[in-house]
C-alpha positions as CSV (number, residue, x, y, z in Angstrom):
1,M,-46.3,210.4,52.8
2,N,-43.3,211.9,50.9
3,I,-41.8,211.3,47.7
4,L,-39.2,208.5,47.6
5,V,-35.8,209.7,46.4
6,I,-33.8,207.0,44.4
7,P,-30.1,207.7,43.7
8,S,-28.9,206.6,40.4
9,I,-25.6,204.8,40.0
10,D,-24.5,204.8,36.4
11,I,-22.0,202.2,35.5
12,K,-19.6,202.1,32.4
13,S,-16.6,199.6,32.4
14,N,-17.2,199.0,36.1
15,K,-16.8,202.7,37.0
16,T,-19.3,205.2,38.3
17,V,-20.1,207.7,35.5
18,R,-22.6,210.4,34.6
19,V,-23.4,210.5,30.8
20,V,-24.8,213.7,29.4
21,Q,-28.5,213.1,28.5
22,G,-28.1,209.5,29.3
23,I,-26.7,208.9,25.7
24,P,-23.6,206.6,25.8
25,D,-21.9,208.4,22.8
26,M,-21.8,211.7,24.5
27,D,-19.1,212.9,27.1
28,V,-18.7,210.8,30.2
29,A,-17.8,212.3,33.5
30,E,-16.5,209.9,36.2
31,Y,-17.6,210.2,39.8
32,G,-15.2,208.3,41.9
33,N,-14.0,204.9,40.7
34,D,-16.0,202.3,42.5
35,P,-19.8,201.8,42.1
36,I,-19.8,199.3,44.9
37,E,-18.3,201.9,47.2
38,M,-20.8,204.4,45.9
39,A,-23.7,202.1,46.6
40,A,-22.5,201.8,50.2
41,I,-22.3,205.5,50.5
42,W,-25.9,206.1,49.3
43,R,-27.1,203.4,51.7
44,A,-25.2,205.0,54.5
45,E,-26.9,208.2,53.6
46,N,-30.2,206.5,54.3
47,A,-31.3,205.7,50.7
48,K,-34.1,203.2,50.6
49,M,-33.6,202.0,47.0
50,L,-31.0,202.4,44.2
51,H,-31.3,202.6,40.5
52,I,-28.5,201.1,38.5
53,V,-28.0,202.1,34.8
54,D,-25.6,199.8,32.9
55,Y,-24.4,201.7,29.9
56,D,-22.4,198.9,28.6
57,G,-25.5,196.9,28.6
58,F,-27.3,199.6,26.7
59,R,-24.7,200.2,24.1
60,E,-23.0,196.9,23.5
61,H,-25.4,194.3,25.1
62,S,-22.3,193.5,27.3
63,D,-22.2,191.5,30.5
64,K,-18.8,193.3,31.7
65,N,-20.5,194.9,34.7
66,L,-22.4,191.7,35.8
67,E,-20.0,190.9,38.8
68,T,-20.2,194.5,40.1
69,L,-23.9,194.2,39.9
70,K,-23.9,190.9,41.9
71,T,-21.7,192.5,44.6
72,I,-23.8,195.6,44.9
73,C,-26.9,193.5,45.4
74,S,-25.3,191.1,47.8
75,S,-23.9,193.9,50.0
76,L,-27.1,195.8,50.5
77,V,-30.3,195.2,52.3
78,I,-32.3,197.6,50.2
79,P,-33.9,196.9,46.8
80,V,-31.9,197.6,43.7
81,E,-33.6,198.5,40.3
82,Y,-31.8,197.9,37.0
83,S,-31.9,199.4,33.6
84,G,-29.4,198.2,30.9
85,G,-30.3,196.7,27.6
86,I,-32.6,193.9,28.4
87,R,-33.6,192.5,25.0
88,S,-34.8,188.9,25.9
89,F,-36.2,186.6,28.4
90,E,-32.8,185.1,29.0
91,D,-31.4,188.7,29.7
92,A,-34.1,189.3,32.2
93,K,-33.6,186.1,34.0
94,K,-29.8,186.6,34.2
95,I,-30.1,190.1,35.6
96,L,-32.7,189.2,38.1
97,S,-30.7,186.2,39.3
98,C,-28.0,188.7,40.4
99,G,-30.3,189.9,43.2
100,I,-31.9,192.7,41.4
101,A,-35.4,193.5,42.8
102,R,-36.9,194.8,39.5
103,I,-35.9,195.5,36.0
104,A,-36.9,198.5,33.8
105,V,-37.3,197.6,30.1
106,S,-37.7,199.7,27.0
107,T,-36.4,198.4,23.6
108,V,-37.8,194.9,24.1
109,I,-41.3,196.2,24.4
110,I,-41.1,197.8,20.9
111,E,-38.8,195.5,18.9
112,S,-39.5,192.1,20.6
113,P,-43.1,192.1,22.1
114,R,-43.1,188.3,22.3
115,E,-40.0,188.4,24.4
116,F,-41.5,191.1,26.5
117,E,-44.6,189.0,27.0
118,K,-42.5,186.1,28.2
119,I,-40.6,188.4,30.6
120,F,-43.8,189.9,32.0
121,N,-45.7,186.6,32.3
122,E,-42.8,185.1,34.2
123,F,-41.9,187.9,36.6
124,G,-45.0,190.0,36.8
125,P,-45.6,193.8,37.5
126,K,-43.8,193.9,40.8
127,R,-40.5,192.9,39.1
128,V,-41.0,194.4,35.7
129,I,-41.5,198.0,35.0
130,V,-41.1,200.2,31.8
131,N,-38.8,203.0,30.9
132,L,-40.5,205.7,28.9
133,D,-37.5,207.6,27.3
134,I,-38.8,210.5,25.5
135,I,-37.5,213.2,23.1
136,D,-40.1,215.7,21.8
137,N,-42.9,213.6,22.9
138,E,-41.6,210.5,21.0
139,I,-40.4,207.3,22.6
140,V,-36.7,206.6,21.8
141,I,-35.0,203.1,22.4
142,Q,-31.7,201.3,21.8
143,G,-29.8,203.3,24.4
144,R,-31.9,206.5,23.5
145,R,-30.5,206.5,20.0
146,K,-33.4,205.3,17.9
147,K,-36.7,207.2,17.4
148,T,-39.9,205.1,17.2
149,G,-42.5,207.5,16.0
150,L,-44.6,206.5,19.0
151,S,-45.9,208.8,21.7
152,P,-45.4,207.8,25.3
153,I,-49.1,207.9,26.1
154,E,-49.8,205.6,23.1
155,V,-47.2,203.1,24.3
156,G,-48.0,203.5,27.9
157,T,-51.8,202.9,27.4
158,R,-51.1,199.7,25.5
159,L,-48.7,198.4,28.3
160,R,-51.2,199.4,31.0
161,R,-53.6,196.9,29.2
162,T,-51.1,194.2,29.6
163,G,-50.7,194.8,33.3
164,I,-47.8,197.1,33.7
165,E,-48.2,199.0,36.9
166,R,-45.2,201.4,36.9
167,F,-43.4,203.6,34.4
168,I,-40.1,205.6,34.7
169,V,-40.7,208.9,32.8
170,T,-37.6,210.5,31.4
171,D,-37.3,213.6,29.2
172,V,-33.9,212.6,27.7
173,T,-33.0,216.3,26.8
174,R,-33.1,217.1,30.6
175,N,-31.3,214.0,31.9
176,G,-27.9,214.9,33.4
177,M,-28.2,218.4,32.3
178,I,-29.2,220.1,35.6
179,A,-31.7,222.0,33.6
180,G,-34.8,221.5,35.7
181,P,-37.4,218.7,35.4
182,N,-40.1,218.6,32.7
183,L,-42.9,218.2,35.2
184,A,-45.6,219.0,32.5
185,L,-44.6,215.8,30.6
186,T,-44.6,213.7,33.8
187,K,-47.9,215.1,34.8
188,S,-49.5,214.5,31.4
189,I,-48.5,210.9,31.3
190,A,-49.5,210.3,35.0
191,E,-52.9,211.7,34.2
192,A,-53.4,209.6,31.2
193,L,-52.1,206.3,32.5
194,E,-53.4,206.5,36.1
195,C,-50.7,204.3,37.6
196,R,-47.5,204.5,39.6
197,I,-44.9,206.8,38.1
198,T,-41.2,207.4,38.8
199,H,-39.9,210.8,37.5
200,S,-36.4,210.9,36.2
201,G,-34.3,213.8,34.9
202,G,-33.4,217.4,35.5
203,I,-33.8,217.8,39.4
204,R,-31.5,220.5,40.6
205,N,-32.5,221.3,44.1
206,K,-35.0,220.7,46.9
207,D,-37.5,223.1,45.7
208,E,-37.8,221.1,42.5
209,L,-38.0,217.9,44.5
210,F,-40.9,219.3,46.3
211,D,-42.5,220.3,43.0
212,V,-42.4,216.7,41.9
213,Q,-43.9,215.7,45.2
214,N,-47.0,217.9,44.4
215,L,-47.7,215.4,41.7
216,M,-48.1,212.5,44.2
217,P,-51.9,212.6,44.0
218,L,-51.6,211.6,40.4
219,G,-49.5,208.6,41.2
220,V,-46.0,210.1,40.9
221,D,-44.5,208.5,44.1
222,S,-40.7,208.5,43.4
223,V,-37.9,210.3,41.7
224,I,-34.5,209.2,40.3
225,I,-31.7,211.6,40.9
226,G,-28.2,211.4,39.7
227,R,-26.0,214.3,39.1
228,A,-27.5,216.8,41.6
229,L,-26.8,214.2,44.4
230,Y,-23.2,213.7,43.3
231,E,-22.6,217.4,43.2
232,N,-24.2,217.8,46.7
233,R,-27.0,220.2,45.7
234,F,-29.1,219.3,48.6
235,P,-28.6,217.5,52.1
236,C,-29.2,213.8,51.2
237,Q,-29.7,212.6,54.7
238,K,-32.6,215.1,55.4
239,L,-34.3,214.1,52.2
240,W,-34.2,210.3,52.8
241,R,-35.3,210.7,56.4
242,L,-38.6,212.0,54.9
243,A,-39.0,208.8,53.1
244,E,-38.9,206.3,55.8
245,H,-42.0,204.5,54.5
246,G,-40.4,203.4,51.4
247,L,-42.5,203.1,48.2
248,F,-41.3,199.8,46.6
249,S,-44.4,198.3,45.0
């Protein structure tokens, strides 16, 4: 079995963008003009799943990209994962009704635990996963702009007890920087939580992808890649042909 490569489509004002370190206040580089077209391209390249990041949702709690999201989901036959400022049960219900397969939450687990409980109780661990966005071993929330004083293992351990089965682990300082992955961080969290882990951030080439794959015995079964794919740093089709099994669970 091989690691599942999940292309990231980052959307701002209905355009495909890449935001440095995933922080909306920093410089934005546009990659083409149409996230719907980009979704079709990644599917044509044999992607088995997509990860959508809605930066307007993160920053402004805005619905401006909702129709684009619906179109992407309705035009594909592969699951789409969403991350983008879900702060309440109503937010979760609205996004999932667009055809999204699963949502990744972060701020709500810290600031509105009762809302998170409602979301999780309604939709369960297959459709609700958790973003662990990390700077210097500290969880950050609200679009990665607010420090919490909490460690990822502390937060992850608590959420494991509630039934969460998958975490996305992101070293924010590596995200979008083409600086190499922080595999030590991902490994430590995987060892501590003993669950399914998606690595995100820093992947530059196929060798680093294989380094992530070496963590599969610890539960690291997938990797989100953005900038390196857009800059054609490795042959996409060959990578996805290794992942025919798919790992959506």
